[in-house]
LOGUBA-146358 format. One record per residue (C-alpha): residue in one letter; x, y, z. Coordinates in steps of 0.25 Angstrom, whole numbers, padded with zeros to 4 digits, always signed. Layout:
N
AXYZ ...
This chain:
366
M-0498-0087-0038 F-0488-0076-0043 H-0484-0065-0033 V-0476-0052-0037 K-0464-0052-0027 L-0450-0048-0029 E-0440-0055-0021 G-0431-0046-0013 S-0418-0052-0017 D-0422-0050-0032 A-0426-0036-0030 M-0413-0033-0023 A-0405-0040-0034 R-0412-0032-0045 D-0409-0019-0037 A-0395-0022-0035 D-0394-0025-0050 E-0400-0012-0054 K-0391-0004-0045 L-0379-0011-0052 A-0384-0008-0065 A-0387+0007-0061 R-0401+0004-0066 R-0399+0011-0080 V-0402+0009-0094 K-0391+0001-0102 M-0391+0003-0117 P-0383-0005-0126 K-0368-0001-0127 R-0358+0000-0138 V-0347-0011-0138 V-0335-0004-0131 E-0322-0009-0126 K-0320-0014-0112 P-0316-0003-0102 L-0302-0009-0099 R-0299-0010-0114 Q-0303+0005-0116 V-0294+0009-0104 T-0282+0000-0109 K-0283+0006-0123 R-0283+0021-0117 L-0272+0018-0108 L-0263+0012-0120 M-0267+0025-0128 A-0263+0034-0117 L-0249+0026-0115 F-0247+0027-0130 V-0249+0042-0130 M-0240+0044-0118 F-0229+0035-0125 L-0230+0043-0138 T-0228+0056-0130 V-0216+0051-0123 M-0210+0047-0136 L-0212+0061-0142 V-0206+0067-0130 W-0194+0057-0130 V-0191+0059-0145 D-0190+0074-0143 R-0185+0074-0128 S-0174+0084-0131 G-0184+0095-0133 Y-0189+0093-0119 H-0183+0099-0106 D-0184+0093-0092 N-0183+0104-0081 A-0177+0093-0072 N-0165+0089-0080 G-0166+0095-0094 S-0166+0082-0101 V-0178+0073-0105 D-0177+0058-0104 F-0188+0047-0107 L-0194+0048-0093 D-0195+0063-0095 C-0202+0060-0108 V-0212+0051-0101 Y-0214+0061-0090 Y-0217+0072-0100 A-0226+0064-0108 T-0234+0060-0096 V-0236+0074-0090 T-0238+0080-0104 L-0249+0070-0108 S-0256+0072-0094 T-0255+0087-0096 T-0248+0088-0082 G-0236+0096-0088 Y-0226+0099-0077 G-0217+0107-0086 D-0204+0100-0081 I-0202+0094-0095 V-0205+0103-0107 P-0203+0103-0122 Y-0194+0115-0126 S-0189+0111-0140 D-0198+0115-0152 S-0200+0100-0156 A-0204+0096-0142 R-0214+0107-0141 L-0219+0104-0155 I-0221+0089-0152 N-0228+0093-0139 I-0238+0102-0147 L-0241+0092-0159 L-0239+0079-0152 I-0239+0078-0137 T-0251+0088-0135 P-0260+0079-0144 L-0255+0067-0136 R-0258+0074-0123 V-0273+0076-0128 L-0274+0062-0133 F-0268+0057-0119 L-0279+0065-0112 I-0290+0060-0121 I-0286+0045-0118 L-0285+0047-0103 V-0299+0054-0102 G-0305+0046-0114 T-0311+0036-0104 T-0318+0046-0096 L-0323+0053-0108 E-0328+0040-0114 V-0336+0037-0101 L-0342+0051-0101 T-0345+0050-0116 E-0351+0036-0114 R-0360+0040-0103 T-0365+0052-0111 R-0367+0043-0123 E-0375+0033-0115 E-0383+0044-0108 W-0387+0050-0122 R-0390+0036-0128 L-0399+0033-0116 N-0406+0046-0117 R-0408+0044-0132 W-0413+0030-0129 R-0423+0035-0119 K-0428+0046-0128 N-0430+0037-0140 L-0435+0024-0134 R-0450+0022-0137 D-0459+0010-0139 H-0448+0000-0135 T-0448-0013-0129 V-0444-0016-0114 V-0439-0030-0111 V-0439-0033-0096 G-0430-0045-0093 F-0419-0049-0103 G-0419-0064-0100 T-0423-0075-0109 K-0438-0070-0111 G-0434-0056-0113 R-0424-0059-0123 S-0433-0068-0131 A-0444-0058-0131 L-0434-0047-0135 H-0428-0055-0147 T-0442-0058-0152 L-0445-0043-0152 L-0432-0040-0159 A-0435-0050-0170 T-0448-0042-0173 G-0440-0029-0175 L-0439-0023-0161 R-0426-0015-0161 K-0416-0017-0149 E-0416-0002-0147 Q-0431-0003-0143 V-0429-0013-0132 V-0425-0010-0117 I-0421-0022-0108 V-0424-0021-0093 D-0418-0031-0084 P-0413-0031-0070 S-0399-0037-0073 A-0388-0028-0078 K-0381-0040-0085 V-0394-0043-0093 I-0395-0028-0098 D-0380-0029-0102 I-0384-0041-0111 A-0396-0033-0116 N-0387-0021-0119 A-0377-0031-0127 E-0388-0035-0135 G-0392-0021-0139 F-0404-0018-0129 T-0405-0007-0119 G-0407-0012-0105 V-0412-0007-0092 V-0406-0013-0079 G-0416-0014-0068 D-0429-0020-0062 A-0440-0019-0072 T-0450-0019-0060 R-0446-0005-0057 S-0452+0006-0065 D-0439+0015-0066 V-0432+0003-0073 L-0443+0002-0083 L-0443+0017-0085 R-0428+0016-0089 A-0432+0006-0100 E-0442+0017-0105 L-0453+0007-0103 Q-0464+0018-0102 K-0461+0020-0117 A-0460+0005-0121 R-0469-0002-0131 Q-0468-0016-0126 I-0462-0023-0113 V-0457-0037-0112 I-0456-0042-0098 A-0447-0054-0096 T-0443-0055-0082 Q-0438-0067-0075 R-0449-0067-0064 D-0464-0065-0065 D-0465-0056-0053 T-0455-0047-0060 A-0463-0047-0073 V-0476-0043-0066 L-0469-0031-0059 V-0462-0027-0072 T-0475-0028-0080 L-0482-0019-0069 T-0472-0009-0070 A-0471-0008-0085 R-0486-0007-0087 Q-0486+0004-0077 L-0475+0012-0084 N-0481+0009-0098 R-0495+0006-0100 G-0495+0004-0115 A-0483-0005-0117 K-0485-0020-0121 I-0480-0028-0110 V-0476-0043-0112 A-0472-0051-0100 A-0466-0065-0097 V-0469-0073-0085 R-0465-0087-0081 E-0477-0092-0074 E-0491-0091-0081 E-0499-0088-0069 N-0491-0074-0068 A-0496-0070-0082 P-0509-0064-0078 L-0502-0056-0068 L-0493-0050-0079 K-0505-0047-0087 Q-0511-0040-0075 S-0498-0032-0073 G-0499-0026-0087 A-0493-0036-0097 D-0499-0037-0110 A-0494-0051-0113 V-0488-0062-0104 I-0479-0073-0108 T-0478-0085-0098 S-0464-0091-0101 A-0465-0103-0093 S-0479-0107-0098 A-0475-0104-0112 A-0462-0112-0111 G-0470-0124-0105 R-0481-0124-0116 L-0470-0124-0127 L-0463-0136-0120 G-0476-0143-0119 L-0480-0140-0134 S-0466-0145-0138 V-0468-0158-0130 L-0482-0160-0137 S-0477-0156-0151 P-0463-0152-0153 S-0466-0146-0167 A-0477-0137-0161 G-0467-0133-0150 T-0457-0130-0161 V-0467-0121-0168 M-0470-0113-0155 E-0456-0111-0152 D-0453-0106-0166 L-0465-0096-0164 I-0458-0091-0151 H-0445-0089-0157 Q-0445-0076-0166 G-0439-0076-0179 S-0438-0091-0182 G-0448-0100-0189 L-0462-0095-0186 D-0465-0082-0179 L-0478-0077-0172 V-0480-0063-0175 E-0491-0052-0174 R-0494-0043-0185 P-0505-0034-0191 A-0515-0039-0200 K-0511-0036-0215 K-0521-0029-0224 A-0522-0042-0233 E-0526-0050-0221 V-0538-0041-0216 G-0551-0048-0218 K-0545-0062-0220 S-0546-0073-0210 V-0533-0076-0201 R-0531-0089-0209 E-0530-0081-0222 T-0518-0074-0218 S-0504-0077-0223 D-0498-0079-0209 L-0503-0089-0199 V-0512-0080-0190 V-0514-0086-0176 S-0521-0074-0169 V-0527-0061-0172 L-0525-0049-0163 R-0537-0040-0165 G-0537-0028-0155 H-0535-0034-0142 R-0541-0048-0146 L-0532-0060-0150 L-0539-0069-0159 A-0535-0083-0162 Y-0534-0087-0177 D-0546-0096-0176 D-0555-0085-0169 P-0567-0082-0178 H-0564-0067-0175 A-0550-0067-0180 S-0554-0067-0194 P-0555-0059-0203 I-0543-0051-0200 Q-0544-0036-0197 A-0535-0025-0201 T-0531-0022-0186 D-0528-0036-0182 R-0515-0041-0179 L-0511-0055-0183 I-0503-0065-0174 T-0497-0074-0185 I-0486-0085-0186 V-0476-0082-0197 R-0463-0087-0203 A-0452-0080-0196 A-0445-0069-0205 P-0438-0056-0203 P-0449-0046-0199 T-0453-0036-0209 S-0461-0029-0198 S-0462-0029-0183 P-0473-0039-0179 V-0475-0043-0165 T-0469-0056-0161 L-0478-0065-0152 G-0467-0075-0148 S-0465-0078-0134 A-0456-0069-0126 E-0451-0081-0118 
């Protein structure tokens, strides 16, 4: 039988991973140049400004006076350009001719300003980027409502998310929670907002704004973790729809008791599909087609149409396999399924096509 127990080594590893990632929300970032490339570019720009200043002083060197020996050579020009651009200004070399002073006013002074902008540009950019990211995060928290939280961005989490996206869910309405910073970086690269941390902790789920979420997908690697995440999530959000995946079928009732609305048993589902494929490869192909969203046949849930009200389930244009009436799920051959009522929702098999609405896909999240 299943026992809820977290191994000490796993817990310590997750805590260390959280500390390294600073346990913060990571939003998708715009594509920028690498830091080394940025620094190299700024350094070359600064050297070009200095070279241009040296050339301006060298061309009109006769208009400058050196208090040490009266004349200005090339080294003096480099020295003057350096102390001028850095605003040090010792005053030992000064422009005294009208042309030298005019060049200082019209050219060298703007170059000095440009040189300072280049030097402090990196610091300003960092501060600006931090302010921008803070503003984006605050705006994200304020506007996020009725979103989808996906706990675990492995194979099961990705498949479930791709199915939801195929039905019209926007990436801006998805938050990924995973203990691995590298996984969250991958999610960011795909356009999703991510939270690094242990989803069994309420403070991690609160950073994902789970209390305002409409649906929660729990696709962790371990069944005991899925139970703890479900318990925590249900405590924070009583009204959200929680769908969880477990490896072993015997743990499914415990997930139900913990607050999950639906539980997918990954190992059993895969085993049944394997067995069906052995008995009937064609039937296995049809089932696999139904599982994969957007190709061939799709299994969808939709409201009953006005033209279908009062008719039998066999008289509809789509192939109806079940009728959801209130909290009751009626099979197509159930005598109570017909006639169709206005408040019914029909679970049908349809030909895959670009969705014109946002039906609820019932394909497996494995």
